[in-house]
C-alpha positions as CSV (number, residue, x, y, z in Angstrom):
1,M,-39.5,41.7,-55.8
2,L,-38.4,38.3,-56.9
3,S,-34.8,39.5,-57.1
4,T,-35.1,40.8,-53.5
5,S,-36.4,37.5,-52.4
6,L,-33.6,35.6,-54.1
7,R,-31.1,37.9,-52.6
8,A,-32.6,37.3,-49.1
9,L,-32.5,33.5,-49.7
10,A,-28.9,33.7,-50.8
11,V,-27.9,35.6,-47.7
12,L,-29.8,33.2,-45.5
13,A,-28.1,30.2,-47.3
14,C,-24.7,31.8,-46.6
15,L,-25.5,32.4,-43.0
16,A,-26.8,28.9,-42.6
17,A,-23.6,27.4,-44.0
18,T,-21.4,29.4,-41.6
19,P,-20.7,27.6,-38.4
20,V,-21.7,29.3,-35.2
21,L,-18.6,30.0,-33.1
22,A,-20.0,31.4,-29.9
23,Q,-23.3,30.7,-28.3
24,S,-23.2,33.3,-25.5
25,A,-21.8,36.7,-25.0
26,A,-19.9,35.7,-21.8
27,P,-16.2,35.9,-22.2
28,A,-14.4,32.7,-22.6
29,T,-12.7,31.5,-19.4
30,P,-9.2,30.3,-19.7
31,M,-8.8,26.6,-19.1
32,K,-7.3,25.8,-15.8
33,A,-4.0,24.0,-16.1
34,A,-4.0,20.5,-14.8
35,P,-2.5,20.3,-11.3
36,A,1.1,19.3,-11.4
37,P,1.5,15.7,-10.4
38,A,2.6,15.4,-6.8
39,A,6.3,15.0,-6.5
40,A,7.3,11.5,-5.7
41,P,8.0,11.1,-2.0
42,A,11.6,11.7,-1.2
43,K,13.4,8.5,-0.8
44,E,15.0,7.9,2.6
45,A,18.7,8.7,2.6
46,P,20.6,5.4,2.1
47,K,21.3,3.9,5.4
48,E,24.9,3.4,6.2
49,A,26.2,0.0,5.5
50,K,25.9,-1.9,8.7
51,A,29.2,-3.0,10.0
52,P,29.3,-6.6,11.1
53,L,28.5,-7.2,14.7
54,I,31.5,-7.7,17.0
55,D,31.3,-11.0,18.8
56,L,32.1,-10.6,22.5
57,N,33.3,-14.3,22.7
58,S,35.9,-14.1,19.8
59,A,36.8,-10.5,19.1
60,S,40.3,-9.3,19.7
61,A,41.2,-6.5,22.2
62,E,41.8,-4.2,19.2
63,E,38.4,-4.9,17.7
64,L,36.7,-4.3,21.1
65,S,38.6,-1.1,21.6
66,K,37.0,0.4,18.5
67,L,33.7,0.5,20.3
68,K,32.6,3.8,21.8
69,G,33.5,3.8,25.5
70,I,35.6,0.7,25.4
71,G,39.3,1.3,25.9
72,E,42.2,-1.0,26.6
73,A,41.2,-1.7,30.2
74,R,37.5,-2.5,29.4
75,S,38.5,-4.7,26.3
76,A,40.8,-6.7,28.6
77,A,38.0,-7.1,31.1
78,I,35.6,-8.2,28.4
79,I,38.1,-10.9,27.2
80,K,38.8,-12.0,30.8
81,G,35.0,-12.5,31.4
82,R,34.5,-14.8,28.5
83,P,32.4,-16.8,27.6
84,Y,29.2,-14.8,27.5
85,K,25.7,-16.3,27.0
86,G,24.3,-13.0,26.1
87,K,25.6,-9.5,25.4
88,D,23.7,-8.1,28.4
89,E,26.0,-10.0,30.7
90,L,28.5,-7.2,30.3
91,V,26.3,-5.1,32.6
92,Q,25.2,-8.0,34.8
93,K,28.8,-9.0,35.5
94,K,29.6,-5.3,36.0
95,I,32.3,-5.2,33.3
96,I,30.9,-2.0,31.7
97,P,28.3,0.5,33.0
98,E,24.8,0.6,31.6
99,G,25.4,3.9,29.8
100,V,28.3,2.4,27.8
101,Y,26.3,-0.7,27.1
102,A,23.4,1.4,25.8
103,G,25.8,3.0,23.3
104,I,27.2,-0.3,21.9
105,K,24.5,-2.9,22.3
106,D,23.5,-2.6,18.6
107,Q,27.1,-3.3,17.5
108,I,27.8,-6.4,19.6
109,I,26.7,-10.0,19.8
110,A,27.6,-13.0,22.0
111,K,27.7,-16.0,19.7
112,Q,27.5,-19.5,21.2
113,K,29.8,-22.2,20.0
């Protein structure tokens, strides 16, 4: 009987030294992958390099003609109407219509000397 008791103790000692791997019978759930980091917000497309503003009081007829809606006749009228205190005088003095002015107002300036 002693040998049986020793055997039982030896088996128990071995079992006690073995680490327990699983506590429950439930199947292991796979770990969820960490959510992918949000993509960096798309950068705005580079803005076009702004062309220098065209000064109504000093620009040549050729420079003025490059503006949309301004041809030879209107560029000559702009030069004839100088000096301008403000670029909006082009419409006030009826040199160009409002529609043309709306298309070029961000490209022109009336510098004062």
